DOTITOR-64478 format. One record per residue (C-alpha): residue in one letter; x, y, z. Coordinates in Angstrom, 2 decimals, always signed. Layout:
residues N
+---+---------+---------+---------+
! r !       u !       v !       w !
+---+---------+---------+---------+
! a !       X !       Y !       Z !
...
+---+---------+---------+---------+
//
This chain:
residues 278
+---+---------+---------+---------+
! r !       u !       v !       w !
+---+---------+---------+---------+
! m !   +0.00 !   +0.00 !   +0.00 !
! r !   +2.89 !   +2.38 !   +0.71 !
! y !   +4.23 !   +1.68 !   -2.78 !
! f !   +0.80 !   +2.32 !   -4.30 !
! v !   +0.36 !   +5.61 !   -2.45 !
! a !   +3.81 !   +6.79 !   -3.59 !
! v !   +3.00 !   +6.10 !   -7.26 !
! a !   -0.47 !   +7.63 !   -6.89 !
! e !   +0.96 !  +10.83 !   -5.42 !
! e !   +3.89 !  +11.13 !   -7.81 !
! l !   +1.95 !   +9.87 !  -10.88 !
! h !   +5.27 !   +8.60 !  -12.18 !
! f !   +6.98 !   +5.27 !  -11.47 !
! g !  +10.49 !   +6.73 !  -11.71 !
! r !   +9.82 !   +9.53 !   -9.24 !
! a !   +7.99 !   +7.15 !   -6.91 !
! a !  +10.92 !   +4.71 !   -7.00 !
! t !  +13.31 !   +7.53 !   -6.13 !
! r !  +11.04 !   +8.66 !   -3.30 !
! l !  +10.91 !   +5.10 !   -1.95 !
! h !  +14.67 !   +4.67 !   -2.41 !
! m !  +14.29 !   +1.59 !   -4.61 !
! s !  +14.72 !   +0.68 !   -8.26 !
! q !  +11.78 !   +0.92 !  -10.65 !
! p !  +11.37 !   -2.75 !  -11.77 !
! p !  +10.42 !   -4.17 !   -8.33 !
! l !   +8.07 !   -1.23 !   -7.79 !
! s !   +6.34 !   -1.93 !  -11.11 !
! r !   +6.07 !   -5.62 !  -10.24 !
! a !   +4.57 !   -4.81 !   -6.84 !
! i !   +1.91 !   -2.56 !   -8.41 !
! k !   +1.04 !   -5.20 !  -11.02 !
! q !   +0.68 !   -7.76 !   -8.23 !
! l !   -1.57 !   -5.37 !   -6.31 !
! e !   -3.72 !   -4.88 !   -9.42 !
! a !   -3.98 !   -8.65 !   -9.76 !
! d !   -4.95 !   -8.96 !   -6.10 !
! v !   -7.74 !   -6.37 !   -6.29 !
! g !   -8.83 !   -7.47 !   -9.76 !
! a !   -8.72 !   -4.03 !  -11.35 !
! l !   -6.33 !   -1.69 !  -13.12 !
! l !   -5.26 !   +1.07 !  -10.76 !
! f !   -3.25 !   +3.21 !  -13.20 !
! t !   -3.42 !   +4.14 !  -16.85 !
! r !   +0.16 !   +4.06 !  -18.12 !
! s !   +1.63 !   +6.44 !  -20.71 !
! p !   +5.18 !   +7.39 !  -21.81 !
! t !   +4.99 !  +10.55 !  -19.69 !
! g !   +3.69 !   +8.97 !  -16.51 !
! v !   +0.50 !   +7.48 !  -15.09 !
! t !   -2.99 !   +8.58 !  -14.13 !
! l !   -5.31 !   +6.99 !  -11.60 !
! t !   -8.22 !   +4.94 !  -12.85 !
! p !  -11.57 !   +5.27 !  -11.02 !
! a !  -10.63 !   +2.12 !   -9.07 !
! g !   -7.24 !   +3.64 !   -8.24 !
! t !   -8.87 !   +6.83 !   -6.97 !
! v !  -11.06 !   +4.83 !   -4.59 !
! l !   -8.14 !   +2.72 !   -3.41 !
! l !   -5.99 !   +5.80 !   -2.74 !
! d !   -8.43 !   +7.08 !   -0.11 !
! e !   -8.69 !   +3.62 !   +1.43 !
! a !   -4.92 !   +3.05 !   +1.33 !
! r !   -4.18 !   +6.29 !   +3.15 !
! a !   -6.73 !   +5.39 !   +5.82 !
! l !   -5.28 !   +1.87 !   +6.14 !
! l !   -1.74 !   +3.18 !   +6.56 !
! e !   -2.83 !   +5.71 !   +9.17 !
! h !   -4.68 !   +2.95 !  +11.02 !
! a !   -1.63 !   +0.66 !  +10.84 !
! d !   +0.53 !   +3.39 !  +12.37 !
! r !   -1.98 !   +3.87 !  +15.19 !
! v !   -2.13 !   +0.13 !  +15.83 !
! r !   +1.65 !   -0.08 !  +16.01 !
! a !   +1.78 !   +2.79 !  +18.49 !
! r !   -0.98 !   +1.28 !  +20.67 !
! v !   +0.65 !   -2.15 !  +20.71 !
! s !   +4.00 !   -0.63 !  +21.65 !
! a !   +2.38 !   +1.37 !  +24.42 !
! a !   +0.53 !   -1.71 !  +25.73 !
! a !   +3.81 !   -3.62 !  +25.79 !
! g !   +5.42 !   -0.77 !  +27.72 !
! a !   +7.90 !   -0.23 !  +24.91 !
! a !   +8.46 !   +3.38 !  +23.93 !
! t !  +10.94 !   +3.56 !  +21.07 !
! i !  +12.13 !   +6.02 !  +18.49 !
! t !  +14.28 !   +5.06 !  +15.50 !
! v !  +16.70 !   +7.76 !  +14.37 !
! g !  +18.38 !   +7.68 !  +10.97 !
! i !  +21.82 !   +9.29 !  +10.87 !
! l !  +23.65 !  +10.25 !   +7.70 !
! g !  +27.32 !  +11.09 !   +7.66 !
! d !  +29.69 !  +11.88 !  +10.48 !
! g !  +28.52 !  +10.48 !  +13.83 !
! t !  +31.29 !  +12.40 !  +15.64 !
! d !  +29.64 !  +15.77 !  +14.92 !
! p !  +29.63 !  +17.72 !  +18.22 !
! g !  +26.02 !  +18.73 !  +17.60 !
! a !  +24.97 !  +15.09 !  +17.35 !
! s !  +26.90 !  +14.26 !  +20.52 !
! r !  +25.15 !  +17.08 !  +22.44 !
! l !  +21.80 !  +15.93 !  +21.05 !
! a !  +22.37 !  +12.32 !  +22.17 !
! a !  +23.30 !  +13.41 !  +25.70 !
! a !  +20.37 !  +15.83 !  +25.99 !
! y !  +17.85 !  +13.32 !  +24.67 !
! r !  +19.04 !  +10.63 !  +27.09 !
! r !  +18.69 !  +13.06 !  +30.01 !
! t !  +15.20 !  +14.13 !  +28.97 !
! h !  +13.89 !  +10.67 !  +28.02 !
! p !  +15.70 !   +8.14 !  +30.23 !
! g !  +13.07 !   +5.43 !  +29.66 !
! i !  +12.98 !   +5.66 !  +25.85 !
! d !  +14.59 !   +2.98 !  +23.69 !
! i !  +16.54 !   +4.95 !  +21.07 !
! r !  +17.41 !   +2.94 !  +18.00 !
! i !  +20.01 !   +4.27 !  +15.56 !
! r !  +20.16 !   +3.42 !  +11.86 !
! d !  +23.35 !   +4.54 !  +10.14 !
! t !  +22.73 !   +5.30 !   +6.47 !
! d !  +24.98 !   +5.50 !   +3.43 !
! l !  +25.03 !   +8.48 !   +1.07 !
! t !  +22.53 !   +7.07 !   -1.42 !
! d !  +19.49 !   +7.95 !   +0.72 !
! p !  +19.57 !  +11.41 !   +2.32 !
! t !  +16.23 !  +10.67 !   +4.03 !
! c !  +17.81 !   +7.75 !   +5.93 !
! g !  +14.87 !   +5.45 !   +5.24 !
! l !  +12.05 !   +7.83 !   +6.19 !
! r !  +10.00 !   +7.14 !   +3.07 !
! t !  +10.06 !   +3.39 !   +3.54 !
! g !   +9.24 !   +3.53 !   +7.24 !
! l !  +12.65 !   +2.35 !   +8.44 !
! v !  +13.13 !   +5.36 !  +10.73 !
! d !  +10.91 !   +7.82 !  +12.60 !
! v !  +13.16 !  +10.84 !  +12.20 !
! a !  +16.32 !  +11.56 !  +10.22 !
! l !  +19.35 !  +13.60 !  +11.20 !
! t !  +20.75 !  +14.40 !   +7.79 !
! r !  +21.81 !  +17.09 !   +5.32 !
! a !  +19.80 !  +19.04 !   +2.77 !
! p !  +19.03 !  +19.61 !   -0.05 !
! f !  +16.93 !  +16.65 !   -1.13 !
! d !  +13.39 !  +15.99 !   -2.34 !
! q !  +11.17 !  +17.10 !   +0.56 !
! t !   +7.87 !  +15.82 !   -0.85 !
! a !   +5.62 !  +14.60 !   +2.00 !
! l !   +8.34 !  +15.40 !   +4.55 !
! t !   +8.71 !  +18.09 !   +7.20 !
! v !  +12.22 !  +19.50 !   +7.51 !
! r !  +13.78 !  +21.75 !  +10.15 !
! a !  +17.19 !  +23.34 !   +9.63 !
! l !  +19.59 !  +22.88 !  +12.55 !
! r !  +22.89 !  +24.34 !  +11.33 !
! t !  +24.60 !  +25.62 !   +8.19 !
! d !  +28.12 !  +24.50 !   +7.25 !
! p !  +30.43 !  +25.94 !   +4.56 !
! v !  +31.61 !  +23.40 !   +2.01 !
! g !  +35.03 !  +22.69 !   +0.56 !
! v !  +36.66 !  +20.38 !   -1.95 !
! v !  +38.47 !  +17.30 !   -0.62 !
! l !  +41.86 !  +16.76 !   -2.28 !
! r !  +44.92 !  +14.65 !   -1.77 !
! a !  +47.52 !  +16.63 !   +0.21 !
! d !  +49.99 !  +16.46 !   -2.70 !
! d !  +47.44 !  +17.78 !   -5.22 !
! p !  +48.62 !  +21.12 !   -6.72 !
! l !  +45.27 !  +22.69 !   -5.82 !
! a !  +45.66 !  +21.66 !   -2.17 !
! r !  +48.06 !  +24.58 !   -1.60 !
! r !  +45.39 !  +27.11 !   -2.53 !
! g !  +43.62 !  +29.06 !   +0.21 !
! r !  +40.27 !  +28.84 !   -1.59 !
! l !  +38.85 !  +27.63 !   -4.89 !
! r !  +35.91 !  +28.11 !   -7.23 !
! l !  +33.84 !  +25.27 !   -8.69 !
! a !  +34.89 !  +26.20 !  -12.23 !
! e !  +38.50 !  +25.40 !  -11.34 !
! l !  +37.47 !  +21.77 !  -10.85 !
! d !  +35.61 !  +21.30 !  -14.13 !
! d !  +38.37 !  +19.24 !  -15.74 !
! r !  +38.71 !  +16.87 !  -12.79 !
! r !  +37.06 !  +13.53 !  -12.07 !
! w !  +34.55 !  +13.62 !   -9.20 !
! f !  +32.90 !  +10.94 !   -7.14 !
! r !  +29.25 !  +10.27 !   -8.01 !
! f !  +26.32 !   +8.49 !   -6.38 !
! p !  +24.58 !   +5.45 !   -7.90 !
! h !  +21.82 !   +5.73 !  -10.49 !
! g !  +18.47 !   +6.33 !   -8.79 !
! t !  +19.86 !   +8.55 !   -6.04 !
! d !  +17.74 !  +11.63 !   -5.30 !
! p !  +18.62 !  +14.00 !   -8.19 !
! i !  +18.46 !  +17.13 !   -5.99 !
! w !  +20.93 !  +15.57 !   -3.56 !
! q !  +23.21 !  +14.32 !   -6.32 !
! s !  +23.23 !  +17.68 !   -8.13 !
! y !  +24.22 !  +19.52 !   -4.96 !
! w !  +27.23 !  +17.29 !   -4.20 !
! n !  +28.26 !  +17.42 !   -7.87 !
! g !  +28.42 !  +21.20 !   -7.79 !
! g !  +25.26 !  +21.66 !   -9.86 !
! r !  +26.31 !  +19.85 !  -13.04 !
! p !  +26.82 !  +16.29 !  -14.35 !
! r !  +30.22 !  +14.81 !  -13.48 !
! e !  +32.32 !  +11.84 !  -14.47 !
! g !  +34.10 !   +9.67 !  -11.95 !
! q !  +33.88 !   +6.84 !   -9.48 !
! v !  +30.52 !   +5.77 !   -8.04 !
! v !  +30.52 !   +5.74 !   -4.23 !
! r !  +27.98 !   +4.97 !   -1.52 !
! a !  +29.67 !   +5.83 !   +1.78 !
! v !  +31.86 !   +8.55 !   +3.29 !
! q !  +34.85 !   +6.21 !   +3.54 !
! e !  +34.47 !   +5.28 !   -0.14 !
! c !  +34.58 !   +8.99 !   -1.01 !
! l !  +37.78 !   +9.49 !   +0.97 !
! q !  +39.41 !   +6.40 !   -0.49 !
! a !  +38.50 !   +7.54 !   -4.03 !
! v !  +40.37 !  +10.78 !   -3.37 !
! l !  +43.32 !   +8.97 !   -1.80 !
! w !  +43.73 !   +6.26 !   -4.44 !
! n !  +42.54 !   +7.97 !   -7.63 !
! g !  +42.99 !  +11.70 !   -7.03 !
! t !  +39.22 !  +12.09 !   -7.34 !
! v !  +37.72 !  +15.33 !   -6.05 !
! g !  +34.53 !  +15.72 !   -4.12 !
! l !  +32.80 !  +18.05 !   -1.74 !
! a !  +32.51 !  +17.88 !   +2.03 !
! p !  +31.43 !  +20.20 !   +4.86 !
! l !  +34.32 !  +22.07 !   +6.47 !
! g !  +35.37 !  +21.24 !  +10.00 !
! h !  +35.41 !  +17.44 !   +9.76 !
! d !  +38.48 !  +15.42 !  +10.65 !
! l !  +40.37 !  +14.01 !   +7.66 !
! p !  +43.31 !  +11.61 !   +7.35 !
! p !  +46.66 !  +13.46 !   +7.14 !
! e !  +46.98 !  +12.45 !   +3.47 !
! l !  +43.90 !  +14.51 !   +2.60 !
! t !  +42.95 !  +18.15 !   +2.91 !
! v !  +39.90 !  +20.30 !   +2.24 !
! v !  +40.01 !  +23.69 !   +0.49 !
! p !  +37.04 !  +26.07 !   +0.96 !
! l !  +34.84 !  +26.72 !   -2.09 !
! i !  +33.82 !  +30.36 !   -2.22 !
! d !  +30.94 !  +29.92 !   -4.68 !
! m !  +29.35 !  +26.80 !   -3.15 !
! t !  +26.02 !  +27.06 !   -1.33 !
! p !  +26.51 !  +25.98 !   +2.31 !
! s !  +25.27 !  +22.57 !   +3.44 !
! r !  +22.39 !  +22.49 !   +5.93 !
! v !  +22.18 !  +19.96 !   +8.76 !
! v !  +18.48 !  +19.19 !   +9.18 !
! a !  +16.03 !  +17.02 !  +11.06 !
! a !  +13.35 !  +15.47 !   +8.83 !
! w !  +10.26 !  +13.40 !   +9.52 !
! n !   +7.17 !  +12.26 !   +7.64 !
! e !   +4.59 !  +14.98 !   +7.16 !
! g !   +1.66 !  +14.57 !   +9.51 !
! d !   +3.45 !  +12.22 !  +11.91 !
! t !   +2.25 !  +13.34 !  +15.35 !
! n !   +4.47 !  +11.04 !  +17.42 !
! p !   +5.35 !  +13.19 !  +20.47 !
! l !   +8.80 !  +11.57 !  +20.65 !
! i !   +9.61 !  +13.05 !  +17.24 !
! r !   +8.46 !  +16.51 !  +18.27 !
! s !  +10.60 !  +16.31 !  +21.39 !
! f !  +13.59 !  +15.01 !  +19.41 !
! v !  +13.40 !  +17.91 !  +16.96 !
! d !  +13.06 !  +20.51 !  +19.73 !
! i !  +16.08 !  +19.09 !  +21.57 !
! a !  +18.06 !  +18.87 !  +18.31 !
! t !  +17.33 !  +22.50 !  +17.55 !
! a !  +18.77 !  +23.55 !  +20.91 !
! a !  +21.75 !  +21.17 !  +20.70 !
! y !  +22.88 !  +22.42 !  +17.30 !
! r !  +22.43 !  +26.06 !  +18.27 !
! h !  +25.37 !  +25.95 !  +20.69 !
+---+---------+---------+---------+
//
């Protein structure tokens, strides 16, 4: 049903697959299986996208109600079992001082809460929000914010990561245009295009495909690849970062599913806002 709602809201299988952080073929198969199960076509397909059939329109209302009910049931069962949990998706550097302050403050405020952490690679900036893997994400913008609520926590300047012996590493600052002839690291096909465009400096790039922070650093170290990173993060001595003067700063944000009224999420976001302000 979550897959169906995503396609119904996006009216495009490719965009829905990106939103769900999955490839398009299994999504198409799932929708065809759903159509077989209900005995009716739910979408009219065309080269430019899809439209809902009358049966699909009816199912969309029902599907949204079913998903809301399922969320309520899960919350009630957890409460009856005495288990209060929140799952937090974290993208990037877990040693960020803001994240450390947030963890300490949340533990003090909610000593009886089971906090589950899901570390995420760079291919999903929402950390699994859209597929229900996490309740709230501590991540970086920009990315597709459809059906999400996002609160900015901090803004970080961005630089280019280079090998220490790279001729450009001696420069005090650089512009993006000075890196146009270099190979960059890229994210896999299907990664959120807004996210990918930002970390590629706003234009298509050629270079190694990576999924994790360590893969990015190793690509620079082994291949002389260049890529972008927020300033202020610890790097191996063989690498350095040079500030980019024409790069839009990176925003640390908290994100959660629009309409989710879980009070633990609200509290998490309020505490995060205070923790990253210091």
